C-alpha positions as CSV (number, residue, x, y, z in Angstrom):
1,M,66.0,118.3,77.5
2,R,62.8,118.4,75.5
3,F,59.7,118.5,77.4
4,P,56.7,117.5,75.2
5,K,53.2,119.3,75.7
6,K,51.7,115.7,76.4
7,F,53.3,115.0,79.4
8,G,52.2,118.4,81.1
9,S,52.6,122.3,80.6
10,S,55.8,124.0,81.0
11,S,56.0,127.8,81.5
12,I,59.8,127.4,80.2
13,P,60.5,128.7,76.7
14,A,61.9,126.3,74.5
15,G,65.5,127.0,74.0
16,T,65.9,128.2,77.7
17,V,69.4,127.3,79.3
18,L,68.6,126.6,83.2
19,P,71.2,127.1,85.5
20,Q,70.7,124.0,88.0
21,F,73.1,121.2,88.0
22,A,71.4,118.1,86.3
23,S,73.2,114.7,86.4
24,L,72.1,111.0,84.8
25,L,71.0,109.9,87.9
26,D,68.0,112.5,87.6
27,I,66.7,110.7,84.5
28,Y,65.2,107.6,86.5
29,P,63.1,109.7,89.0
30,T,62.0,112.3,86.5
31,I,60.6,109.3,84.6
32,L,59.0,108.1,87.3
33,D,57.7,111.4,88.3
34,I,56.1,112.3,84.5
35,A,54.8,108.6,85.0
36,G,52.8,109.5,88.2
37,V,54.5,106.8,90.1
38,E,55.1,107.2,93.8
39,F,59.0,106.5,94.8
40,D,60.9,107.4,97.8
41,S,63.1,110.1,97.2
42,E,65.4,109.3,100.1
43,K,66.6,105.9,98.3
44,I,67.1,107.4,95.0
45,H,70.2,109.1,94.3
46,G,68.7,111.6,91.6
47,Q,66.1,114.2,91.7
48,S,63.3,114.5,89.6
49,L,63.8,117.3,86.7
50,L,59.8,117.9,86.4
51,P,59.7,120.7,88.8
52,L,62.4,122.5,87.0
53,L,60.5,121.4,83.9
54,E,57.3,123.0,85.0
55,G,58.9,126.7,86.1
56,K,58.4,125.4,89.8
57,T,60.9,126.9,92.4
58,T,62.5,123.9,94.3
59,K,65.5,123.2,96.5
60,W,68.1,121.9,94.2
61,R,72.0,120.8,94.4
62,D,74.4,123.7,94.3
63,T,77.4,121.1,94.1
64,I,77.8,118.3,91.3
65,F,80.6,115.7,90.9
66,V,81.8,114.3,87.4
67,E,83.9,111.4,86.5
68,F,85.9,111.3,83.3
69,F,87.8,108.1,82.2
70,G,88.9,109.1,78.5
71,V,87.3,109.2,74.9
72,N,88.2,107.3,71.9
73,G,92.1,106.2,72.2
74,L,92.3,108.4,75.2
75,T,92.5,106.8,78.4
76,T,93.0,108.9,81.4
77,S,91.2,109.4,84.8
78,M,89.9,112.9,86.1
79,I,87.1,113.9,89.0
80,T,85.6,116.9,88.7
81,C,83.8,118.7,91.2
82,R,81.7,122.0,90.3
83,H,80.3,124.3,93.0
84,G,78.9,127.4,91.5
85,D,81.4,129.0,88.8
86,I,84.2,127.1,90.1
87,K,85.2,123.8,88.5
88,Y,88.3,121.9,90.2
89,G,89.2,118.8,88.5
90,W,91.6,116.1,90.2
91,N,93.7,114.7,87.0
92,C,95.4,111.2,87.8
93,S,98.1,111.7,85.4
94,N,98.9,115.7,85.1
95,L,98.3,118.7,87.4
96,D,94.8,119.2,88.8
97,E,92.8,121.9,87.3
98,L,90.8,125.0,88.4
99,Y,88.9,127.2,86.6
100,D,86.4,130.3,87.6
101,L,83.9,129.9,84.9
102,S,82.1,133.1,85.5
103,V,85.7,134.7,83.9
104,D,87.0,131.5,81.7
105,P,84.0,129.7,80.5
106,Y,86.1,127.6,78.0
107,E,88.7,126.8,80.4
108,M,91.6,128.2,79.0
109,N,93.3,129.4,81.9
110,N,94.3,126.9,84.8
111,L,94.3,128.5,88.1
112,I,95.5,125.7,90.2
113,E,98.7,127.4,91.2
114,D,96.9,131.0,91.5
115,P,97.0,131.8,95.3
116,S,94.2,134.2,95.1
117,Y,92.4,130.9,94.5
118,A,93.9,128.8,97.5
119,G,90.5,129.5,99.5
């Protein structure tokens, strides 16, 4: 995400990758926050990204859910949950998937049947 200086000052250098999980749901409250519009954060499903862009410490989600319904000619359905470095994907038409992104960032080794990850 690019944060132009005209919207405020950011202590985050260009090209920085932040570890926090962001969602499309966060865009709306971010725009409202940048515009200075008051909103009830309890009634909006996302969180403003502005505090992160300003380098402020803030309480942030540690889990995120993603839905995937295919791309181009591929029609499939997958729901994914990511918590920290663990990523689980429920697959409607195939074997579910489980990855430990700390050791397998490119998701090459499906751990779904590995008993050491059963917990």
